[in-house]
LOGULO-97244 format. One record per residue (C-alpha): x, y, z. Coordinates in steps of 0.02 Angstrom, whole numbers, plus 50000, padded with zeros to 5 digits. Layout:
% residues N
XYZ/...
//
This chain:
% residues 316
500005000050000/500705016849948/500685031650068/500935049850021/501935062250121/501105078750162/502045091750059/501385106050168/502105097550322/503765094950233/503765113550190/503485117550374/504945106350423/506095115350301/505475132350359/505845127850541/507595122350493/507915137950389/507205150950508/507715143150674/506025141350759/504195136550748/503595154450771/504705161550635/504265147050519/502425150750544/502715168950501/503655164250343/502285152150288/500855163850340/500155150650459/499815150350644/501095142850760/499865129350812/499555124750630/501415122050599/501595111850760/500095101150711/500825097750538/502435091450617/501485080650742/500445072750603/502025069350503/502795060950656/501245050050674/501275045650489/503105040450495/502995033650673/504625042550709/505055058050812/505645072350702/506115084450842/506835083051016/506745095851157/508385101551234/508095113951374/507105128551304/507485123751125/507065109551007/508245101450884/507945090050737/508085071750782/509155060050679/507585055450581/507155073850561/508885077650491/508725063250369/506985068650313/507565086750291/508665082550141/507245073350054/506025087350097/507115100650016/507235090849853/505375086849849/504885104949879/506105111149749/505405099249619/503615103649665/503955122249649/504875119849485/503425110049409/502185122949473/503195137249400/503345129149229/501575123049207/500525136749285/499825152649209/500905162549087/500575177949194/502065171849295/503265178249163/504185194449132/505595204149211/505865212249381/507185225649412/507875223949587/509155235649668/510195231749823/511675240749903/513285230849888/513555229850075/511925220350112/511915207849969/512495194950095/511875185050184/510055185250124/509965190449941/510705174549861/509435163449951/508005175149908/508485174649723/508675155749729/506975153649809/506125165149684/506965157249534/506445139949591/504635145349611/504525156249454/505825150449327/505035160649186/505265177249277/506925185949248/507685196449387/508905210249341/509935214149495/510785231149512/512025234249652/512145252949684/512335263649839/510765269349930/510785287149863/510875281449682/509575267849710/508345280449781/508675292449638/508405278949507/506855272949599/506155290649595/506485290849408/505435275249387/506765262149351/506885248049481/505305238949535/506005235249707/507485242549801/508245239449970/509145253750058/510195256550213/509625272350302/509505279250477/507825273550547/507225291550561/507655295150379/506915280250286/505175282150211/505005264350147/504525248550240/505735244950381/506235226750369/507465226650512/508695237650604/510485232550641/511905240250737/513355247350638/514995240350700/516865241050670/517615225850582/519355219750537/520165203450483/519785189050600/521285187250715/522045203350646/522865217450745/522725232250627/521455240350746/522915243650865/523785255250742/523685274250749/523265283150641/521915270150619/521905263450439/520125263750371/519455257950204/517895265850129/517355269149952/516765286849920/514895283549904/514745271650051/513325277850161/514285272550317/515875282250272/515385299050345/514615290850498/516215281550535/517465295650510/516365308150602/516295296350752/518195294150747/518465312950741/517275315750886/518205302650988/519885310750948/520545295350858/521705299350712/521385289550553/521995287750375/521155281650217/522045266350145/520995264849987/520735277549849/518925282349893/518505285149709/519035267549664/518035251749636/516905248449785/517295229849799/519165232949823/518995238350003/518465220650055/520195214150012/521005227250125/519945221650272/520255203050243/522125206250226/522175215350394/522685231650312/521205242050370/519595242250470/517855246550409/516135249150482/514695238450418/513035231750478/513085217650602/512775201550507/513345208450339/515205205850368/516205193250268/516605176350343/518435180750376/518035197150466/517765199250652/517095213650756/518475224550828/518605220951015/517945233751139/519695236451211/520155245151047/519165260051110/518315263750944/516735274150959/515005266550961/514025268550800/512155270750772/510885258350708/510405258450525/508785251950453/508595240850301/507105247650204/506115240550059/505295251349926/504055242749808/503455252049654/501955241649600/501315228849723/499825225349608/501005215849493/500895198149565/502715194149530/503365210349606/502235207349757/502875189449773/504695194649771/504305208249899/503475195050006/505005183650000/506145198150045/505005202850189/504995184950252/506895183650247/507215200250335/505615203450429/505565187550532/506815195150652/506405213450619/506795223950772/506725242350808/508255241850921/508975256751008/508875269650870/507345280650887/506665295350793/506085308450918/505935294951049/504675284750947/504845266750895/505185265050707/503765257250609/504035239150561/503455234150388/501735226550362/500525220950229/501535214750080/502235201250069/508325157550211/509585150550193/510075132350199/510665131950378/510565115250466/509385116550613/510485111350757/509715123350882/507935128550848/506945140550955/505395131651010/504445148051029/
//
């Protein structure tokens, strides 16, 4: 006798693994937390195997859950590919999407992969410009969706999340001990003026190690080579960077918000991409410490990761 696995339950299992918890998975899937929990329980009853185990305040995937996760990913990918190829031709066309260079990682590659798998006939044109240029081009009617990095009080789009700006250097490096402090910014980096203004206010001498008019990607090599430090959003640093230790005495930096601007959310494909972006960023959206006139910044609403193994999953 053949039995069929519940694809919706498999999707919930993958979402829990990718987002780190039942609550965040429910938000991503637009379900209630109890609905996601019930799907997992029914799947456990169907397979007669535990898929999760509680460890303290968290749950982790059991050995059976880890084994099922690999199959679930492949089944969902194939399902979404078939759906994308055989459904209505309205799911075709082109979307222009703009993102600042310094927040492409860690979320954008997985968002693009997810969208391409679901809608293979839709072409995404990705432009990586600084926030000022992205907003100017958006005002001129070019990109359909842009992400920006702005102070929470300045952004007028949908706030997806707010992150602290921090000082970073090569992991294990010592360049942060040097004075004048070597810094590496390209001219149009939105964090450049914030960083050097903070250094000046703290009385820390600094020197620019990179021609600020040069190619924006070049500064990453200076950081990785332990030639300079840079400020970037927490979580957006490269794998071989580490936050400069507090004993360096570098000044604290403000929070910046990651905002989404959507031109036409009546276009189903634009709305769907906006939804995926919102799910990736908005699951952990926080207002943090930055405030505009003492008020909490507005977290995005209305519109609508990664392939991390779920070793520690928040049960809440």
